[in-house]
C-alpha angles and dihedrals in degrees: 000000000000116000121260111266090238089066094050122105136192114256114202116197114230096214133065129260111265105249131143092273089058091062094042092051093045094052093046091048092050089053091048091048092053094050094042094050092049091048094049093048091049095045101039105018123243093272090066102025099053096053089048090052091048092050090049091051092049093051093046091050092048091053092047096048091052091060119091094207142018114297114178099220094049096044097047092044087062090049089051093051092045088051092052097043095038090059092056092044091056094042092050093070092052104033098032101036102022094237112158116249091241089061095044090048090053091046094053091044088058090047091051092048090051092051092048091049094049091046094050094045090050100042107018092231142062093200114137089209088070098058097121103117131066092242094053091045091053090052088049095053092044087054092048091051091049092049091052093051092045093047093048092051092046092050093050089046094058096039100046115013093038090039096226094133126228101281095047088047090053091050090048091055091047087059092046095051089056090060098074091038093055093039090054095042100044107019105034100249111180106271094225091054090045092051097050093042090055092042092057092049094053089070100060089036095058094037093051092056092045090053090047090054099046106032125092122267088247086066092046093261136125093244096229091141131243095260098055092041092049092048094046093049091046090057090050091050091053090051093049096046091043088056092050093046093049100043097033088208091148099050112119116221118247121255130216108235139165113260093254098038130085117236118262116256111268115219111203134165111314094345118130111261109234124233125210 
């Protein structure tokens, strides 16, 4: 029996609709996060830079969690801070403790798998179209942080330990991100799996191109410097997020749901249709 309309409530999703601009913004922010983290660590030293990054992430998360719906500036500020802090978190295992990137990549893959498992056991879904409670949102951001750390380690693994260089690594990850897109589009891959697969790949993709732009030619880069690259990408991020905030093209519509039921997935435009 369907619930009486008087008991229904509006459920506003705390994350954006998955459209092309989502992926463009995510990749640019990952690149900016890589360059910004490197610049801060070089300019201030990790002992000062990392606590500043962590404080920034905490403040951004607090602002986001206070919202009752998706607001572009709040949401993407958290992604920016996760990108900056996630880079240092991944680098700490290698630079600080001397752990090979292949080990740190495997470690963060295990961490991500653990977060996914806990999220699914608690909520019964990993769908981003169901992020309408504080608990689910916390699982979501824990997953995002784990994907950033994993992606950073994986990008450094291919570029340095496997000696591919930054540009070839970037091209490799462009090819890899097409795999879930084509598998979902042509072969019916579960949309939730396709989304998170692609989401993980965006991190090493963006970071590889950032490293290619700012590293020295000796390290197969263009030697533009971390500061100029970070600043240039930051300006581009402001433009992209400003566009999303102004046009609201990525705002999901609210659903009427019973108090104890999750909202139904909302297919819209080019958004990924969610599977059960």
